[in-house]
N, C-alpha and C positions, 0 to 999 in steps of 0.2 A: 504494500500500500504506500501512497505518497508520503514523504517525510517532510514536515514543516521545519523551517529554520527560524530561530529567534533573531530579532534585530540586534546586531552587535552594538555595544555601548563602550565608548572609550573610558579610561580611568577618570577623566575630568567630568564625566556625566553626559557628554555630548554624544549624539547618535553618529556612528561611523557611516560614511557614505561609501558604499561598495557597489559594483555592478550587480544588477538584478540577476538572480539565479533561479533556474527552474527547480521546483521541488519534486523531481521525478526520480530521485534516488538518494542514496546516502551521501554521495559526493557532490551531487548537483552539477549543473552545467550553466555557463554564462549565456544569458539570453540577450545577445547583442542585436540591435535592429538591423545591422548590416548582414547578419548571418541568418536571418529569417528566410525561409523559402519564398519563392515568388507567389505561390498560392496563398500563403499565410499573410504576406504583405498586402495582396489584393483584398483579402477578406478583412484585414485590419482597417484599410482605407476605403472600404466599399462605399461609404456615404459620399466622400469627396469625389470618388471616381464616377459615381452616378450623376453627381452635379456637373461634372466635366464633360459628360457624353454629348449634350447638345452642342457645345462649342467645338468639340472634337469633330463631330459629324459635319458641322458647317465648313471647317477647314478641309476635311477630306473631300466633300462633295464639290465645293466651289473653288478650291485651290489646288488640291493634289491630283484629283482625277482629271481635271482639264490639262494637266501637264502631259498626259498621254497624247494630246493633240499636236504636240510639237513634232511628231513624226511627219507632219505636213512639210516641215522645213526641208526634208530630204526627199520630197516627192514632187512630181508634176501633178499636183492634186486636182482632181475633177470631182465636183460634188456629186454628179450622177453616177460616178464609179465608186466613191467611198474610199476609206482608208486602205482596204485590203486589195483593191484592184487598180488603184492609181499607181503608175510606174514610179520606181525609185530613180532618182537622178543624182544621188550622192550630194556633193557640195556645190552643185551648179547654181542653186539659189543664192548661196553665199557669194559666189563669184559674180553673180548678176548685181547684187546690191552694192558690192564694192566698186563696180564699174559704173554705177548709176550716179550721175551728177546731182540729181534731186535728193538722193540719200545723203550725200555729203553736205548739201545745203541744210537739210533737216537736222543733221547731227550738229553742225555748227551753231544753228539757232538754238537747239536744245542745250548745248553746253553754255552758250552765252546767258540764256535765261537761268539756267541752274546756278551758274556762278553768281549772278546778281541775287538770287534767292538765298544762297548761302551767306552772302555778305550782308544783306539788308534784312531779309525776312527771318532768318534763324535767330539772330540776336534780339529781334523786336519783342517777342514774348518775355524774354528775360528782363529787358529794360522796363517793360510795362509792369511786370510782376514786382520789380524792385520799387517802382513808383507807388504802386498800390499798397505794398507792404509798409511803406513809409508814412502812409496816411493814418493819422491818429483818430480822426472823427469817424466812428464806425458807420453811422447812417449815410454819410456822404460816400464813404468807401464802398458800401453795398450798392449805392445808386450808380457809381462809376463802373463797378464790375458788371452790373446788368447791362449798361449801355455798351460796353466794349465786347460783351458776349453776344449781343443781339445779331450783328452781321453774319455770324457763323451759320445762323439758321435761315439766311436769305439765299435763294437760289442764284446761280450764276447769270441766269437770264435777266433777273431784276438788277443785279449789280452792273452788268454790261449796259443795260438800258439807262441806269443812273449815270454811268460814266459818259455815255453818248450825250445825255442831256446837259452835262456840265462841260465836257471837254470837246464835244463835237462841233461841227461847223456852225450850228445855230445856237450853241450854248453861250453862257456868259463869258467864258474865257476867250472864245473867238470874237465875241462882240467887243470886248475891251481891247483886244489886239487890233481889230479893224479901226477902232477909234483912234489908235496911235499910228495907223497907216500900215499895219502888218496883216498878212493873210495867214492865219494860224488855225490848223485843225490837227490836234494832237492824235486823234483817233486814226487818222490816215497817214501818220508819219512813220516811216520805216525805222528811222533812227530812235524814235521814242517808244517803239513797240515793246522791246524787252523791259524797259523801265516801267511802262504802263502795266504790263503783266505782273511785275513784282509789287507795284504799289497797290493794285487791286487785291492781290493775295494778302498783303499786310493788313489792309483794311478789313478783309473778310475774316481772317483766321488768327491774327495776332492775339486778340482778346481771348479767344478760346484756348489758345496755347498757354496762357498764363496759369491755367488751373493747376497743372502739374508742378509748375515752379512755385506757386503759392503754397501748395502742399509741402514741397521740400523746404521752403522757408519756415513754415510753422514747425518743422521737425528739428530745427537748429536749436540747441539748448540755450535758454536765456542766460545761463550762468557764464557762457563764453563771452557774451556781450558785456555783462557786468564786470567780469575779470579784465577784459580789454579796457573798459572805461576806468577801472581802478588803476590800471597801468598807464593811464594818460592818453589812450588812443582816442582821437576825435572821430567824427562820423565817417569820414572817408577811410581812415585807417581800419575802423571796425568793418566797413564794407569790404575792404581789400583782404583783410586777414581772417575774417570770420564768415561773412556772408558768401562771398564768392567761392571759397573752399567748400562750404557746405552745399553749394549748388553744383560743384564740379562733377560728382558722380552721375547725377541725373542728366546733366548737360551732355556729358560724353555718351551716355546711353542713347539719348535722343538723336545726337549727331550721327552715331553709328547707324541707327535705324534709318535716318534720313539718307545716308549714303546708299542704302539699298534701293531707294527710289530716285536716285540722282538723275536718271534719264527719263523720268516721267514728270513732266512739269505742268500737268493740268490739262487733260484732253478737252473737257467741256468748255472751260474758260477760253482756250485758244481757238477751238473750232468756231465759237460764236464770233470771233473777231479776226479770223484769218483772212477773210475776203476784204477787209478794210485796207490791208497793206499788200495783199497778194502772197503767193506761195514762196517767193524768194525770201521774204523777211518773216512771214508768219507760219511757215511749215516747220513742224517739229516731228520727232519720231512717232509720236502717238497719232498725229494726223496723217503722217506718211503711211502708216500701217492701215489706217481707215480708208484713205482714198485709193491706195494701190491694192488693198486686199478686198474690202467689201464692195467698193464702187467699181474698180476695174477688173476684179476677179483674179488678181495675181496672188493667189493664196500661198504658194510656196515661199516666195520672196518676203511676203509680209510676216509669215511665221518665222522665217529666218531672222528677221529684225527683232521680233519679240523674244526669240531664244537668245540672241546675242545680248539683248538688254538684261534678261534675267541672269545670265552667266556673269556679266560685268558687275551687276549689282551684288550678286553673291560674293564675288571676289573682293569687292570693295568692303563689304561688311566684315568678312573674315579677316582681311588685312588690317582694317581699322581696329578690330577687336584685339588682334595680336599686338598691335601697337599700344593699345590701352593697357594691356597686361604688362608690356615692357616698361611702362611708366608707373606701374603699381596700382592701376585702377581695375575695377571688376569687369567693366565692359558689359556685354549682353549675357555672358555666361562665364563662370569660373573655370579655369583650366583644371584638368584632372590632376590631382596630386599623386606624385609618384610614391609608391610604397617604400 
């Protein structure tokens, strides 16, 4: 029969902390969580696993199963023949897109907009979160938060319409410019197009992005600020030595995740405004795939572009994560410790 074991007590009266042991024999056996069988761990965590099933099924159905469709990148795909009967052409689709001038134009436009978004859009939620966190009057702070969150829930169609009303040829900006003798239409300017896309993205999503940073700011211990103030640090010193280091882990995490979508700069937003400046300045990789794949029926080359985007994004995420580990940060996952 099972043998129970008494709780060990040290000489000073304190309870001794030892690894849990199974009472299945005279000698007992260490019950380490890492040594449990897979079946016992599944049964132990059954409630959490059941809660995770809907989210897991979403990713499987809408993200992992569609990956099988990338076989089109190596085929001369014909919809009426299907995947099985469409002839394989090897890397001919990749050769085609490399030799396509429109592809290189779309890639250049994508990289330009991506660079501007990393420089201007990515830091915007951080700066806005710092400003909101510095507000002491709570009612005003909540009102400002609600105002900056609101554009996130507005569709791109409405945002583009607002931009046309303000910056278009009949808007107040163009009217003021004509008063001073200049003909200005920012919506049709090829040079202003990347900056316009970045500005619209900042206005729409910067406020929503502050939620994560505000949560990270609330997790910084107030004792650190008090200790820094006692040591004579002013507001800027406390910001530099306490606040920013506290935000560094979540900032690196979001930056690494952002690199995974570095070649996706907003399909709907740009599609709605591409015709204003033409394909030479307004075509990006997402719209290139749409017009060449869905509109012109070049399924193989479009799938090749999508596959290349995914591989480049994955390589950037893994590389940035290893770089974060080299600088002592956690990144998106911890490296496996060597035994």
